[in-house]
Kinemage of the C-alpha trace (Angstrom):
@kinemage 1
@onewidth
@group {chain A} dominant
@subgroup {mainchain}
@vectorlist {calphas} color= white
{ca met a 1} P 0.000 0.000 0.000
{ca ala a 2} L 1.522 3.299 -1.060
{ca thr a 3} L 1.283 6.516 0.909
{ca asp a 4} L -1.418 8.983 -0.115
{ca gln a 5} L -0.169 12.400 -1.201
{ca ser a 6} L -2.665 13.950 1.248
{ca thr a 7} L -0.826 12.280 4.155
{ca val a 8} L 2.496 13.729 3.023
{ca asp a 9} L 0.916 17.148 2.468
{ca tyr a 10} L -0.634 17.161 5.948
{ca ile a 11} L 2.573 16.167 7.745
{ca met a 12} L 4.634 18.665 5.779
{ca asp a 13} L 2.074 21.409 6.510
{ca gln a 14} L 2.452 20.596 10.205
{ca leu a 15} L 6.249 20.923 9.817
{ca ser a 16} L 6.106 24.079 7.689
{ca glu a 17} L 7.713 26.272 10.348
{ca ile a 18} L 10.935 24.242 10.152
{ca ser a 19} L 13.243 26.017 7.752
{ca gly a 20} L 14.679 23.578 5.262
{ca ala a 21} L 12.271 20.718 6.014
{ca ser a 22} L 11.284 18.813 2.903
{ca ala a 23} L 9.798 15.551 1.723
{ca arg a 24} L 11.116 13.534 -1.191
{ca lys a 25} L 9.695 10.496 -2.873
{ca met a 26} L 11.911 7.487 -2.248
{ca phe a 27} L 11.223 3.982 -3.513
{ca gly a 28} L 7.489 4.677 -3.767
{ca glu a 29} L 7.274 6.140 -0.277
{ca tyr a 30} L 8.630 9.395 1.235
{ca gly a 31} L 11.593 10.591 3.240
{ca ile a 32} L 11.445 13.677 5.436
{ca phe a 33} L 14.622 15.719 5.528
{ca cys a 34} L 15.780 18.429 7.907
{ca asp a 35} L 19.204 20.072 7.651
{ca asn a 36} L 20.061 17.590 4.857
{ca lys a 37} L 19.485 14.693 7.263
{ca thr a 38} L 16.888 11.990 6.787
{ca val a 39} L 14.882 12.303 9.993
{ca ala a 40} L 11.744 10.334 9.173
{ca leu a 41} L 9.947 8.193 6.634
{ca ile a 42} L 6.319 8.125 5.625
{ca cys a 43} L 5.430 4.590 4.598
{ca asp a 44} L 1.944 3.148 4.131
{ca asn a 45} L 0.437 6.396 5.504
{ca gln a 46} L 2.381 6.049 8.750
{ca leu a 47} L 5.102 8.288 10.173
{ca tyr a 48} L 8.350 6.670 11.296
{ca val a 49} L 10.965 8.867 12.985
{ca lys a 50} L 14.592 7.800 13.281
{ca pro a 51} L 15.205 6.700 16.854
{ca thr a 52} L 17.455 8.807 19.047
{ca val a 53} L 17.718 8.997 22.831
{ca glu a 54} L 16.250 12.491 22.708
{ca gly a 55} L 13.424 11.457 20.386
{ca arg a 56} L 12.494 8.502 22.565
{ca thr a 57} L 12.216 10.897 25.523
{ca leu a 58} L 9.694 13.024 23.605
{ca ala a 59} L 7.801 10.098 22.086
{ca val a 60} L 7.307 8.104 25.266
{ca gly a 61} L 5.410 4.926 24.523
{ca ala a 62} L 5.959 5.022 20.757
{ca ala a 63} L 6.351 1.574 19.285
{ca glu a 64} L 9.628 0.829 17.539
{ca met a 65} L 9.188 -1.065 14.328
{ca pro a 66} L 10.679 -1.108 10.852
{ca pro a 67} L 8.897 1.036 8.262
{ca tyr a 68} L 9.401 -1.703 5.672
{ca arg a 69} L 10.778 -5.232 5.587
{ca gly a 70} L 14.518 -5.275 6.155
{ca ala a 71} L 14.694 -1.756 7.617
{ca lys a 72} L 15.978 -0.845 11.050
{ca pro a 73} L 13.287 -0.078 13.637
{ca ser a 74} L 12.048 3.501 13.878
{ca leu a 75} L 9.662 5.295 16.217
{ca leu a 76} L 6.125 4.801 14.904
{ca ile a 77} L 4.298 8.051 15.636
{ca asp a 78} L 0.581 7.616 16.199
{ca ala a 79} L -1.495 9.600 13.682
{ca glu a 80} L -3.386 11.314 16.522
{ca leu a 81} L -0.125 12.989 17.565
{ca trp a 82} L 0.338 14.548 14.120
{ca asp a 83} L -2.325 17.115 15.030
{ca asp a 84} L -0.115 18.539 17.794
{ca arg a 85} L 1.974 20.773 15.547
{ca asp a 86} L 4.225 22.133 18.304
{ca trp a 87} L 5.055 18.648 19.594
{ca leu a 88} L 5.678 17.250 16.113
{ca val a 89} L 7.949 20.167 15.176
{ca lys a 90} L 9.866 19.710 18.431
{ca leu a 91} L 10.265 15.968 17.776
{ca ile a 92} L 11.606 16.491 14.244
{ca ile a 93} L 13.980 19.335 15.247
{ca thr a 94} L 15.227 17.386 18.267
{ca thr a 95} L 15.805 14.307 16.141
{ca ala a 96} L 17.641 16.282 13.466
{ca lys a 97} L 19.958 17.839 16.055
{ca ala a 98} L 20.723 14.433 17.577
{ca leu a 99} L 21.573 12.746 14.270
{ca pro a 100} L 25.135 12.876 12.925
{ca glu a 101} L 25.965 15.019 9.927
{ca pro a 102} L 25.507 13.200 6.609
């Protein structure tokens, strides 16, 4: 099942205050980039954020599972949390800062 463009549009609208945040189609799904770092994936209409210690602290209780077969586990962010723009922006910025430079 491929991701609907409306899902990508909604998530990116929620992240619109992050300068330099973008989404790119990758292998039929989407990657979310911040500061030239891949911080999340949107696969099958679900948001998966790269796991970091800091991100886990913000996303307490988030399941960790691979976004696709063979991938490393990521934080699966419940769709209900996408509506909290401030929290979602904080999660993505915090994750980007914690990830190493590409």
